[in-house]
C-alpha positions in Angstrom: -1.3 16.2 37.1 -4.4 18.3 37.7 -5.8 19.8 34.6 -5.8 23.8 34.8 -9.5 25.2 34.5 -10.5 26.9 31.2 -11.0 30.7 31.4 -14.0 31.8 29.7 -13.9 35.4 28.2 -16.8 37.7 29.5 -18.2 38.5 26.2 -18.9 34.6 25.7 -18.8 35.3 22.0 -17.1 31.9 21.3 -17.5 29.4 18.5 -18.4 26.1 20.1 -17.3 23.1 18.0 -19.6 20.3 19.3 -19.3 17.3 17.0 -22.3 15.6 18.3 -24.5 18.9 18.9 -28.1 18.2 18.3 -31.0 20.8 18.4 -33.5 19.6 21.3 -37.2 20.3 21.3 -38.1 23.3 23.5 -41.2 24.8 24.9 -42.6 28.1 23.6 -40.7 30.4 26.0 -37.3 28.7 25.0 -38.1 28.8 21.3 -35.1 31.2 20.5 -32.6 28.7 21.9 -31.2 25.4 21.4 -29.3 23.0 23.7 -26.2 21.3 23.0 -24.2 18.5 24.5 -21.0 16.9 23.6 -18.6 14.2 24.9 -14.8 14.9 25.1 -12.8 11.7 24.2 -9.3 10.8 23.7 -7.4 7.5 22.8 -6.1 7.3 26.3 -7.2 9.5 29.3 -4.7 7.6 31.7 -1.5 6.8 29.9 0.8 4.6 31.6 3.3 7.5 32.6 0.5 9.1 34.6 0.0 6.0 36.9 2.4 5.7 39.9 3.7 2.4 40.9 1.9 0.9 44.0 3.0 -2.4 46.1 0.3 -4.8 46.3 0.0 -6.8 49.6 -1.4 -10.2 50.2 -3.6 -10.9 53.3 -1.5 -10.6 56.4 1.4 -9.0 55.1 0.7 -5.4 56.4 -0.9 -4.5 59.8 -3.8 -1.9 59.8 -5.0 -0.2 56.7 -4.5 -1.7 53.5 -6.2 -0.7 50.1 -9.7 -2.1 51.1 -9.6 -0.8 54.4 -9.0 2.8 53.3 -11.9 2.5 50.5 -14.2 1.7 53.3 -13.0 4.8 55.3 -13.5 6.7 52.2 -17.0 5.7 51.9 -17.9 7.3 55.4 -16.8 10.9 54.1 -19.8 13.2 53.9 -20.3 16.2 51.8 -23.1 18.9 52.3 -24.7 19.9 48.9 -27.3 22.9 48.4 -30.1 22.0 46.2 -33.0 24.1 44.7 -36.2 22.8 46.3 -38.1 21.3 43.3 -41.5 22.3 44.7 -41.2 25.9 44.2 -41.8 25.5 40.5 -43.0 28.9 39.7 -39.5 30.5 40.8 -37.5 28.0 39.0 -36.7 26.7 35.5 -35.5 23.2 34.5 -34.0 21.9 31.4 -32.0 18.9 30.7 -29.3 17.2 28.1 -28.6 13.6 27.5 -26.2 11.4 25.1 -26.8 7.8 25.0 -24.5 4.8 23.7 -21.0 6.3 24.1 -18.0 4.1 24.7 -16.0 4.4 28.0 -13.0 2.6 26.7 -11.2 2.7 23.3 -10.7 -1.0 22.9 -11.9 -4.4 24.3 -10.2 -6.0 27.4 -9.3 -9.6 28.3 -8.6 -8.9 32.0 -12.1 -8.2 33.3 -15.3 -5.9 33.3 -13.6 -3.2 35.2 -10.3 -3.1 33.6 -9.4 0.7 33.8 -6.8 0.7 30.8 -8.0 2.5 27.7 -10.4 4.9 29.2 -11.4 7.6 26.5 -13.9 9.5 28.2 -12.4 13.2 29.2 -15.5 15.0 30.1 -18.6 16.7 28.4 -19.9 20.1 27.5 -23.2 21.6 27.6 -24.5 24.7 26.2 -27.6 26.9 25.5 -27.0 28.9 22.3 -29.3 31.6 20.8 -30.9 30.8 17.3 -32.5 33.9 16.4 -32.9 34.5 12.4 -30.6 36.8 10.6 -28.5 37.1 13.7 -25.0 35.4 14.8 -25.5 32.7 17.0 -24.7 33.7 20.8 -23.6 31.5 23.5 -25.9 32.2 26.5 -25.0 29.3 29.0 -21.9 26.9 28.8 -20.6 24.4 31.3 -17.7 22.0 31.0 -17.1 19.2 33.2 -13.9 16.5 33.1 -12.8 13.4 34.9 -10.5 14.2 37.4 -6.9 12.9 36.9 -5.1 14.4 39.8 -2.8 11.9 41.4 -5.0 10.8 44.2 -8.2 10.5 41.9 -6.0 8.3 39.5 -5.2 6.0 42.5 -8.8 5.8 43.3 -9.7 4.9 39.8 -7.0 2.4 39.7 -7.5 0.7 43.2 -11.2 1.2 43.7 -12.8 1.5 40.4 -14.3 5.0 41.0 -13.9 8.1 39.1 -14.8 11.8 40.0 -15.7 14.9 38.0 -14.5 18.4 38.2 -15.8 21.6 36.9 -13.4 23.2 34.1 -15.6 26.1 32.8 -19.0 27.8 33.6 -20.5 31.1 32.4 -24.0 32.5 31.9 -25.5 35.5 30.9 -28.9 34.9 30.1 -31.4 32.9 32.4 -34.2 30.6 31.4 -36.3 31.7 34.4 -37.8 35.1 34.1 -36.3 37.2 36.9 -37.7 40.3 38.7 -36.1 43.5 37.4 -34.1 44.2 40.5 -32.4 40.5 40.3 -29.2 40.5 38.9 -28.1 37.0 39.9 -29.0 33.5 39.5 -28.6 30.1 41.4 -28.1 26.9 39.4 -27.7 23.2 40.4 -26.3 20.6 38.0 -27.5 17.1 38.7 -25.4 14.7 36.5 -26.1 11.0 36.0 -23.9 7.9 34.5 -26.4 5.1 33.4 -25.1 2.0 31.7 -26.6 -1.3 30.5 -24.4 -4.6 30.5 -24.3 -8.4 30.6 -22.2 -10.3 33.0 -19.9 -13.4 32.4 -22.9 -15.6 33.9 -25.5 -14.3 31.5 -27.2 -11.8 33.8 -28.6 -8.7 31.8 -28.6 -5.2 33.7 -30.4 -2.2 31.9 -30.2 1.4 32.5 -28.4 1.1 35.7 -27.3 4.2 37.4 -23.5 3.7 38.2 -22.8 7.3 39.4 -24.5 10.6 40.3 -22.7 13.9 40.8 -24.2 17.3 42.0 -22.7 20.9 41.5 -24.3 24.0 43.0 -23.7 27.7 42.0 -25.1 30.4 44.0 -25.1 34.2 43.2 -24.0 33.9 39.6 -23.8 37.5 37.9 -25.9 37.8 34.6 -24.7 41.1 33.6 -21.5 40.9 31.6 -20.9 44.8 32.2 -21.0 44.2 35.8 -17.6 44.5 37.6 -17.8 41.3 39.4 -18.9 39.1 36.2 -15.1 38.5 35.1 -13.8 37.8 38.3 -16.6 35.4 39.3 -16.6 33.2 36.2 -12.7 33.3 36.0 -12.3 31.8 39.5 -15.2 29.6 40.1 -13.3 26.4 38.8 -10.3 27.4 40.7 -11.8 27.8 44.0 -14.3 24.9 43.9 -13.6 22.5 41.0 -14.8 19.3 42.5 -18.5 18.0 42.1 -20.2 16.1 45.0 -20.4 12.6 44.3 -18.8 9.7 42.5 -19.2 7.0 39.8 -18.1 3.5 39.4 -16.1 2.8 36.3 -18.4 1.8 33.4 -18.9 -2.0 33.5 -17.7 -3.9 30.4 -20.2 -6.3 29.0 -19.2 -10.0 28.7 -18.6 -11.1 25.1 -16.4 -12.8 22.7 -14.0 -12.0 20.0 -12.0 -13.8 17.4 -8.3 -14.2 18.3 -6.2 -12.6 15.4 -3.3 -15.3 15.7 -5.0 -18.3 16.6 -8.2 -17.9 14.8 -9.8 -18.9 18.0 -13.0 -17.5 19.6 -12.2 -16.2 23.2 -14.0 -14.6 25.9 -13.5 -10.6 26.1 -15.2 -7.8 27.9 -16.5 -4.9 25.8 -16.0 -1.1 25.6 -18.3 -0.1 28.3 -21.6 1.5 26.8 -22.9 4.4 28.8 -25.3 7.3 28.7 -24.8 10.8 30.4 -27.8 12.7 31.5 -27.6 16.4 32.9 -30.3 18.1 34.8 -30.0 21.9 35.2 -32.2 23.8 37.6 -32.2 27.7 37.8 -33.5 29.6 40.5 -34.3 33.2 41.3 -35.1 33.2 45.0 -32.4 32.4 47.7 -34.8 31.5 50.1 -35.9 28.3 47.9 -32.5 26.7 48.6 -32.3 23.6 50.8 -29.3 21.6 51.8 -29.2 17.7 51.7 -26.5 15.4 53.0 -24.8 13.3 50.3 -22.7 10.3 51.2 -19.7 9.4 49.2 -20.5 5.7 48.6 -23.0 3.6 47.3 -25.8 5.7 48.7 -24.9 8.4 46.2 -26.6 6.0 43.5 -30.1 6.6 45.4 -29.8 10.4 45.2 -32.8 11.5 43.4 -34.7 8.3 44.1 -36.8 7.0 46.9 -36.3 9.2 50.0 -35.0 12.0 48.3 -37.9 11.9 45.8 -40.4 12.4 48.6 -38.8 15.6 49.7 -37.4 17.2 46.3 -39.7 15.5 43.8 -38.2 13.5 40.8 -35.8 15.2 38.5 -36.3 15.5 34.8 -33.8 14.1 32.3 -33.7 13.7 28.5 -33.5 10.5 26.4 -32.8 9.5 23.1 -29.3 9.5 21.1 -28.9 13.1 22.1 -32.1 14.7 23.4 -33.3 17.2 26.0 -36.2 19.1 27.1 -37.2 22.0 29.4 -40.0 23.2 31.6 -40.4 26.7 33.4 -42.5 29.3 34.4 -41.9 32.9 35.0 -41.8 34.7 38.5 -44.6 37.2 39.4 -43.6 40.6 38.9 
């Protein structure tokens, strides 16, 4: 049931059909580019035929591990993630993408705030595209991430209300940070955040709550399409290491009401789950400025980039608005 990664041709001369793409404001060094982001949606990402049946157990029916116990064990799993040290700004470049107020589900629910039926979020694409006058637009960077719908991850969505992301496509042939002439490879980090605002059945309002965070690191990515290693690297990266570090809770549905079509009565329901996606990309030209941090696959993942980690790595930039982005960079010394 796992989705095969999409292989990107080395030339990267592809037409990106992004229905919600918006040109973002840039600094002077990036004036010849535009940042684009789009959400990939479907009527139903998890149709019934993809969900395997399970037996539900009442308390005391089974000894040992049950659904809840196995969830607690999963929360103890640790992953090691390499991160670009944000303090070395003169050797790095940051830019960000954001899309706000998307619907995670395709319809209302009468079953509860975390009803997983009708998920329409399939993934998202971010890209940098050249925009020089009188020249054909050229894709300089593209990355596509999707929700993991392999069998074990579907079970996790259904049982624990948690979803994971995986890399489908990545390729780059031009960096934002200026590289020394002898440097032909680049390091990148993706920091992906899911943010939601919702109201509970008892009237409690939660605004801009981070419900999930993911990290994905790429090291020694070749930049020259004529390099013999270029095709091999980008055609294999999603096969060798597709999973992102981190997790997200399902987007909460807000409590609300609807008018019953048959009885005309006003009844309680839960909405379509409004959310925003923020993607921060960090580029680095020096391998010596890569640190490692332990990320816990549990609720602690929600604090990544906040409090304790900000003291060491600094806060990460992210865009705002319906579809917005920004960047900041300084070149390396030559």
